[in-house]
C-alpha positions as CSV (number, residue, x, y, z in Angstrom):
1,M,30.8,8.5,-5.1
2,S,28.8,5.5,-3.8
3,Q,25.0,5.4,-4.3
4,V,22.7,4.3,-1.5
5,S,19.8,2.1,-2.7
6,V,16.5,2.3,-0.9
7,N,13.2,0.6,-1.6
8,F,11.1,3.5,-0.2
9,N,10.9,7.3,-0.3
10,P,12.3,8.7,3.0
11,L,11.4,12.2,1.8
12,L,7.7,11.3,1.1
13,K,5.5,14.3,1.8
14,P,2.1,13.7,3.4
15,W,-0.7,13.5,0.9
16,L,-2.9,16.5,0.5
17,A,-6.3,16.5,-1.1
18,P,-6.0,18.3,-4.5
19,Q,-7.3,21.9,-4.5
20,P,-8.4,23.3,-7.8
21,N,-6.1,26.0,-9.1
22,N,-6.0,27.5,-12.5
23,V,-2.4,28.7,-12.2
24,A,0.2,26.3,-13.6
25,G,2.6,25.0,-11.0
26,K,0.7,26.5,-8.0
27,G,-1.0,23.3,-7.0
28,V,0.2,20.5,-4.7
29,I,2.0,18.6,-7.5
30,E,5.8,19.0,-7.3
31,R,7.5,20.7,-10.3
32,P,9.2,18.4,-12.7
33,G,13.0,18.4,-12.4
34,E,13.0,19.9,-8.9
35,V,12.4,16.8,-6.9
36,E,14.4,13.5,-7.1
37,N,12.3,10.7,-8.6
38,F,12.5,7.6,-6.4
39,A,11.5,4.2,-7.7
40,W,9.2,3.6,-4.7
41,Q,7.6,7.0,-4.2
42,T,4.7,6.1,-2.0
43,R,6.3,3.9,0.6
44,K,7.2,5.2,4.0
45,G,9.3,2.1,4.6
46,E,10.4,-1.1,3.0
47,P,7.6,-3.8,3.1
48,T,8.0,-6.4,5.8
49,Q,7.9,-10.1,5.0
50,Y,4.3,-10.2,6.4
51,E,3.2,-7.4,4.0
52,N,4.8,-9.2,1.0
53,D,3.1,-12.5,1.9
54,F,-0.2,-10.6,2.5
55,G,0.1,-9.1,-1.0
56,D,0.8,-12.6,-2.5
57,A,-2.2,-14.1,-0.7
58,L,-4.4,-11.2,-1.9
59,E,-3.3,-11.8,-5.5
60,K,-4.4,-15.5,-5.2
61,V,-7.7,-14.6,-3.7
62,F,-8.4,-11.9,-6.3
63,A,-7.4,-14.3,-9.1
64,E,-10.1,-16.7,-7.8
65,G,-12.6,-13.9,-8.4
66,A,-13.2,-12.5,-4.9
67,L,-14.5,-8.9,-5.1
68,Q,-16.4,-8.3,-1.9
69,L,-14.8,-7.9,1.5
70,H,-16.4,-11.0,2.9
71,E,-15.2,-13.0,-0.2
72,V,-11.7,-11.8,0.3
73,S,-11.6,-12.6,4.0
74,E,-13.0,-16.1,3.2
75,G,-10.5,-16.5,0.5
76,L,-7.6,-15.6,2.7
77,N,-8.8,-18.2,5.3
78,R,-9.1,-20.8,2.5
79,V,-5.6,-20.3,1.2
80,G,-4.3,-20.5,4.7
81,F,-3.0,-16.9,5.2
82,R,-3.6,-15.8,8.7
83,S,-3.5,-12.3,10.3
84,A,-0.3,-11.1,11.9
85,R,-1.7,-12.4,15.2
86,G,-2.4,-15.8,13.7
87,S,-6.2,-15.5,13.7
88,L,-8.7,-16.2,10.9
89,W,-9.9,-13.2,8.9
90,T,-13.3,-11.6,9.2
91,P,-14.5,-8.8,7.0
92,E,-14.0,-6.4,9.9
93,S,-10.5,-7.6,10.8
94,L,-9.6,-7.4,7.1
95,A,-10.9,-3.9,6.7
96,A,-9.0,-2.8,9.8
97,E,-5.8,-4.4,8.5
98,L,-6.1,-2.8,5.1
99,H,-6.8,0.6,6.7
100,A,-3.7,0.2,8.9
101,L,-1.4,-0.8,6.0
102,A,-2.7,2.1,3.9
103,E,-1.4,4.7,6.4
């Protein structure tokens, strides 16, 4: 039997806000042993090269000490990482991109 290797979870269920429940096993957490554990449980698809490069650029900017949105957008511009459209980052465009990638 051959195994198929994937870098994302094709069976990922939509996230639901937790609802308090005092009965064990009755919440939104899946029961151990009843669901296959994928290595990349929160991905809807494999990351694109742009997403990987974006992550690398963010790591550089955070390592330089950027904490605020405007500092991160300025840092991305400083390290030369442009948006998918090739434009410079603004705090607004960075917030929109992070929101879109988080979906």
